[in-house]
N, C-alpha and C positions, 0 to 999 in steps of 0.2 A: 504494500500500500504506500503510494507516494504521498509525502506530507507537504504542507505549505504550498499548494498549487494556487497561485493568485491569478484571478481572471478579472478583466476590466470590461464593464459594459456602461450602461447609462443609468444613473440614479433616478428612479421614478417616484419613490416615496421615501422621505428621510427617516433616519434612525438606524440603530445597530442592534442586530439580534444574533444569537448563537444557538444552534440546535442541530437536530438530526435531519438528514435529507429524506424526503418522501417523493419518489418519482411518480409523476402523473403522466401516463402515456396517452396521448390523444392525437397521434399523427394520422396521416392519410393511409388507408389500406392499400395494399398492392393489388394491381389488376393485370390480367393478361388481356391486352387489347387485341381486337380482331376486326376484320372487314366483314360487312354484312353482305350476304349473297342473295337474299330474297326479301320480298315485301313483308312476309310473315316476321322475319327477324327484325325489320325496321319497326313494325308495329309493336313487337315485344320490347324492344329497347326504349321506344317512346313511352310505352305503358310503365316500364320500370322507372323512368325519369319522373313521370307524374306521381307515381306511388312514393318515390323518395322525397319529393317536394311536400306531398300531403303528410307523410310521416314526420318530416322535419317540422312542419308548422304545428302539428298536434303535440310533438314533444316540447317545443318552445312555449306553446300556450299552457301546457301542464306545468312546466317549470315556473313560468311567470306567476301562476296561481299560488304555487308553493312558496315562492320567495316573497310574495306580497305580505305573508304573515311575518316575515323577518324584517319588513320595512326597509329593504335595501332598494331605495327608489332609483338610484343610478342604474342598477341592473335592469329593473323593469323598463325603464325608458329605452335602454339600448336594445333589449330583447324585442321591444315593439318595432324598432328599426329593422332588426333581422327578419322579423315576420313579414314586414312590408316588402323587403327585398325578395323573399320567397313568394310573395303574392304577385310579383311583377310579371305580367304576361309577356312583355317584350323580351325579357331575359329568357324565360322559358321557351318562347317561340324561336329565339336565336339558336338555342341548343338543339331543338327539334329539327330546325332547318339544316344544321350541320350533320345530324344523324342521317337525315335523308339524302342531302346532296353529296356528302363525302362517304356515305355508307360505312360509318364507324360506330362503335358501341357507345352507349350513353355516357360512360365514365370519361372516355377520351373526348367526346364532343363537349362535355361540361368543362373539363380542364382547359381545352383550347379556347372556349368562349370566355371563361373567367380570366384567362391569361391576357386576352386582348383588353378586357375591361380594366384589369389592374394596371396595365401599361398606360392606359389613358389617364387614370387617377395619379399615377406616379409622375406624370409629365408636369404636374402642378408645382409651383414654387413654394406654396404655403405648406409648412411642416404639418399643421393640423390636418389639412385635407389629404396629404399623402398618407397619413396614419390611418385613413379610412380604408386603406387596402386591407387592414386587419379584419374589417367587417366582411369583405369579400372572401378573404382566406378562410374565415370561420364558416361562412355559409357553404363554400366549396367543400371544406372538410366534412361537415355534417352530412351534406348530400352524398358524398362519396361513401361515407360510413354506412348510410342507409342503403345505398345501391349495393354495397358488398354484404348487406345483411348483418353487419356488425352491431353489437349492442352499443347504443349511444347513451350518453349521460351516465356512464358507468364509472364515475370517479371513485377512487378508494375512500373508505371511511377514515377520517382523521381522528384517531382515538387518543392520541397523545400529542403534546406540543411538537410541531414539525415545521420544517421549511419546505415549501412546495417547489419542486424543480420540474419545469415543463417546457415543451416547445412553445406553447401559447395557452392562454386561459381566456375563454370567453366570459362575459358577465354571467352567463348561465352556469358555466363550470364553477366559477368563483362562488356563486350564490348557493350551489348545491353543497359545497364544502362546509364543514363545521368550522366557520371562521374563528370561533372562540379558541380553537386549538391550533390555528395557523399563526406561526411566528413571523414568517416572511415569504415573499415570492421571488423566485429566480426564473426568468423567462428568456428563451432564446430569441424571440421576435420582439418587434415593436420599439417605440421610443417614448418620450415624455408625455405625448398627447394620445397614446394608444389607449384603448378602453381598459386594458389590464392596469395601466398606470393610473387612470382616472379612478377605477374601482379601488386600487390599493390606497390611494390618497384619501378617498372617501371613508375607507375602513381603518385608516391610520395604521397600515401594515407596511413596515419597511420593505422596499422592493428594488431589485435591479433588473432591467430589461435589456434587450439587444445583445445578449451574451451568446453569440453563435457557437454551436457545437458543445454547449455546456453539458448536454446529456451524455456525451462521450467521456466527460471528465469526472462525473459524479455518479455514485451508486447509492442505492437505498441504504440508509443507516450511516452514511458518512457524516462526520461532523462538519458543519459549514458555518462560516461567519458571513453575514450579509451586512454590508455597509451601504445602505440606500442613499445616504447623503453624498458619498463620493463615487457611487456606482461600482463598487468593488466587492467581490466575494473571495473567500479563502477556503479551500477544501482541505480537510484534515490538518488543521493548524497544529503545530507543536506546542509544548507547554508554555514557552516564552511568548509565542504569538497569541495564545489564549489569554495569558495574563495581560498582555498589552491591550487587547481588544475589550476585555472585561473592564479595564480601567477607562478606555475610550467610551464604552457604553455608559458607564456611570457618569462620566463627564458630560456626555451628550444629553442624558436624561436630566441632569442638573441644569444644563444649558437651556433645555426646553422649558423647564419650570421657571427659570429666570426670565426667559423670553415672554412667557404668559403675563408677567408683571407689566409688560409694555402695552398690552392690548388696549387698555382704556386711556393711555397717555396720548398727548398731542404729538403729532409728527412735526417736531420743530428742532432747530439747531440749538446749541448751548447759548448762542447770543440772540435767540428769539425769532429766527426766520422760519416761517411755517410753510410747508408744502402739503399737498394731499397725497396720501398713499391709497390707491384704489386697486381693485381686483379685476383680472381677466377671467371670464367664464365662458364655457361652451354650452352647458345645459343648465336648465333651471334648478336641477337638484344640487348644483354646486353653491347655490345661494347661502345655504347654511354655513359653509366654510367662510364666506365673505364676512358674516357676522362673528363667527367664532374667532377669527384671526384679527378682528378689530379694524377692518378696512373702512376707509372713509366713503365707500360707495363702490360702484362698478364702473370702471373706466373703459371697459370693452366687453360687450356682450356680443359674441360672434353668433350670427344667425344661420350660418351655412348648414349646421347639423339638422335644422328644422326642415331642410329641403332635400338634402342629399339622399340619393337612393330611394326616394319615395315613389310609390306607384302613381299617386296623384299629388299635385301641388297642394300645400296646406291652404286651408280656407282663411279668410280674414278673421273669422271668429276663433278658429284654432290658434292663430298667431296672437290675437288680442288677449285670449285667456292666459297664454304663457307670459306675455309681456306684462299684463296686469298683475299677475301673481308675483312676478319678480319685483316690479316697481313697488307694490304694496308691502312686500316683505322687507325691502331695504329702506323704505321711507323712514325719515325724511332725507336720507342720503341719496345722492344722485345715481341714476342708471343711464349710461351711455350705450345706446343700441346701434350697432353698425349694420348698415344695410348689406344685402347679399354681396359676397366677395368670391363668387365662382362663376364659371361660364356655363352655357347651355349644354356643353358636351358632358357635364358631370351629373346631369339629371337623368334618372332612368325614366321619369315621366316623359311623355311625348312632347318634345319641343324640336321644331325643325330648324336646326342650326348647322351651317356648313362645317365640314371637317377642316381643321386648321393645321398648318405646318408647325406653328409655335403658339399653342394656346395660352402659355404663360404671359405672352405679350399681345395676345389677341383680344377676342371679344369676351371679356370677363369683367367682373366687378361693376363699376358704375357704367362702363361702356355697354355691358350686357343689359343693365337695368334701363338705360336710356333707349335701348332698342326694344326691349320687351316691357313696354310701359304698363301693360295690364298687371304683370307680376309685381312690378315696382310699386304701382299705386296701391295694390292690395296690401303690401307690406307697410307702406307709409300710413295708410288708413288705420291699420292695427296699432302701429306705434303711437300715432296721434291720439287714438281713443284711450290707449293705456296711460297717456300723459295726464289724463284727468284724475288719475289715482295716485300720483306721486311725482317726484322730481325726475323728469325724463329729458334726455337729450338725444338727438339723431346725429349719427356720424356717417359720412360717405367715403368709401374706399377708392384708392387708385385714381384720384383726381390729377389730371395732367395740365389743365388749362382753365382759364376763367369762364370760357364758353360753357363748359360742363356745369359749373356752379350756377350759371344763369339759367340753364335748362332745368336743373334740379329745382331751383326756386320757383320757376314757372309751374312746374308739375305740382310742387308742394302747395302753391296758391290754389290750384284747381282742386286738389284733394280737400283742402281746408274749406273751400267754398261749398263743395258737395256735402261734407259732414255738417256744416252749419245749416244747410238747406234741410238736411235730414234730422236736424235738432239733436245730433249726437255730440255730447260734450267732449272738449279737448282743450289743451293749453294753446291758445292762439299765438303765444309768444315763445313757443318751445325753442330752445337754443339749437342751432345747427352748426356742425363742424365738419372738418375734412381730415382725412388721413394724409399726412405729408410723407409719401413713401416713394415718389417718383422724382428723379432729379429735376425735371422741368418745373414741378410744383414748388420744390425747394428754392429754385432760382427765382421764381416770381412770387415768393411768399409775401412780399410787400403788397402786391396787387390782390392776391387771394384773401389776405387778412381784412381787406375792406369789405369783403362780401359775406363773411361768416362770423360766428360768435366764439369759436375756439379752434385750435389746431391740436392734432394728436400725431406725434411722429412715430411712424412704423419703421423702426430701425432695421428689422430683418430684411425687408425688400429694399429699403433705401440704400443700405450698405452694399447689397448685392448688385443693384443697378449702377450705383455710383462707381464701384470698383470693377465692374464687368466680370464678376466671378459667380460661379454656382457653388455655394458652400456645401451642397450635397455631393458634388464631384470631388472624390478623394484626391484627384490630381492637383486641384487648385484651391481646395478648401482652406489651406494654410494662409491664403491671401485675404481671407475674411478677417478684417482687422478694424474693430470699432475705434481704435485710437490712431488710425491713419490720419495724418494732418488734414487731408481733404475732407474726411468725415467730420472732424472737430470744427473745421471752418464752416462747413455747411450747416451743422447744428447751430453754431453761433448766429449765422445769417438768419435761419428760420426763427429762432427765439427772439432775436432783435427786431425782426420785421413784425412779429406778432405784438410784442410789447410796444413798439412805436405806434401801433394802431389800437392799443388798448384791449387786446384780447389775450387770454391765458393760453399756455402751451403745455400739453401733456406728452408723455412718451409711453407707448404700450408695447414696444418690441422687447426682445429678450434682454437688451442692454439695460432696460429699466429694472429688471429683477436681479441684476448682478450687483451685490453689495459693493464690490471694488470700484464700480463706476459712479457710485452715489456722490463722492466728493466732487467729481468732475461735472456731473449734471447739476449739482447744487451750485457750483461756481459759475456754470453757464447761465444760471437763472431760471431753470425749469420750474414750472408751477405745480405739476402733478406727475406722479409716476404710477403706472398701472402694471400689475404683475400677477403671477400665480398667487392665489391666496396664501399658500404656505410660506412664501417669501416675505410677507408683509411684516411680521414681527421682527425678523432680523434686520430688515431695512429700517424699521423704526428705531431699533437699538443703535444702528450705525448712525443714522441721521441725528439722533439725540446726543451723539458723541462728537459731532462736527462743530466747527466754528465757521459760520457762513462767510464772514468777512475774509478770513484766511483762505477759504476755498476760492473766493473771487480773485484774491491776489495771486494764488498759485496758478489758477486756470489762465489768467491774463498772460502769464509767462510761457504757457505751452505753445503759443503761436509763433514763437521764435525758433522752434525745433522743426527739423526737416524730415525726421523719421519717427515711426511709431516706437521703435526701440529707444530712441533718445527721450521720448516723452515718458515712457515707462520708468526708465532709470531716474529721471528727474522727480517723478511723482513718489517713487519709493524713498528718495532722499528727503522729501518734504513732509513725510507723514507726521512728524512731531509738531509741525505747524498747524495742520488742519485737523489733527486728532489730539486736542489738548487733554482729553480725559484718558487717553491711551487705553490699555486693556483690550484693544482690538487688533487683530492680525489680518490686515487687508493686503493681499498679494495682488498687485496690479499686473 
């Protein structure tokens, strides 16, 4: 038995746990694929596919009923999405067509069809949207298991404290487990926004995801350390490593307790400069975390999940109820709802959109909404109606010019007039803002600031577009550098343009949730930071240890440097100036 095997993945849910491994096998069954030679065989394979779909729907419906008793709302919501994918007639018809036209068995036709669909989703630049491939993977795996006649939902009973090791875990899998006995999750697939990660955070179970081939390195009963904060696991640690991590575990738990003391404190520097710390959420069930972690509101409510992979587009009333519930729960704190940030090619519901060579820079986000105005107006009506129940703002993604904002405002006036005519209440003065995530909008920020009530900087896309790199491409991902002089200069330009026009600036990209960047963002004069709810308490602690005036002075000096490396070295030398309380170890 090899000791001290260290494996690095992605930290999905923070915390340190030590326990025995329990392998949960849920891979795809093996098939012998074959060509069909008669109409009878085609009918049999088509019938087998339909049966697998119906069996899968029945299994998920049963699981949903069982877990409703456990009140794991995140799982219920995601299972609903999986059922809707299974109900989609277009997907089913595509597989049937392949069985008939290529004369192949149902399993092969299903795999080929799903592969094409997954490639389409993976072409997106948005990390969250790419993670939705896990939904398709899960549906494909369940259907294949049913096609093979394999027992589904047969996860092992967890009778003692264990660390679950698996290729992937769906919300249904997770909900079936006795989570009271689960210490941690270690998963081969997925990233920070995968459903396994969302479930782990909701259940507060330390987890590491994206650990390729972990099942080849771990056996049932192995001792495993899971460090969900740093995305590390250690298999069969020796006595010294166990001692070290038991100490780290105790320190982390003490750190978590101390962080909770910050929940109800103001987000302000030692010299009294206040900013707002808000939460990014994807589904309404995450609202509880917003309150638990002491957020000042919701700075980004992504609405894509409400549309993706749906058989039919959500109705105005469906959207209204979700937005209303969110706004009421968070009130009087603000909720900023971002309109759709996907293209028509990502809907399974029937929308006639031409195939594009480069969908990331094509008809997506606000461009899609301005073309598909019926969909856009439905969403705007739902948001406006929800605004009657609490502090609501609307934010529009991927704005690249003033013309788009003028078109949006015209449509918004039309929607308001219609609601007024129907005597449906709404906030007539609802604030509207834009995502600044395209270099053109950053360059004309002074012009755009005259047209809206706030900015929110989306650093993920802005940095990629500005530096012309794809951070998912391992060949060039090292060039993704938030401290590149061009990035800092552009951030300063955006913030200055907003403040010159009397509007606040938020940041909702990953840079906002990294504690090490807070001194820089504070020094640049940012007004709000929006991040994963889990990151808020640490951000508040860091902020309350900062000296705002010193941060300003330090940041002013950064623009003399010509490289990111020079900037980092300077910042590390200056820590004692902008961290007067010390006690913090921020590695730039």
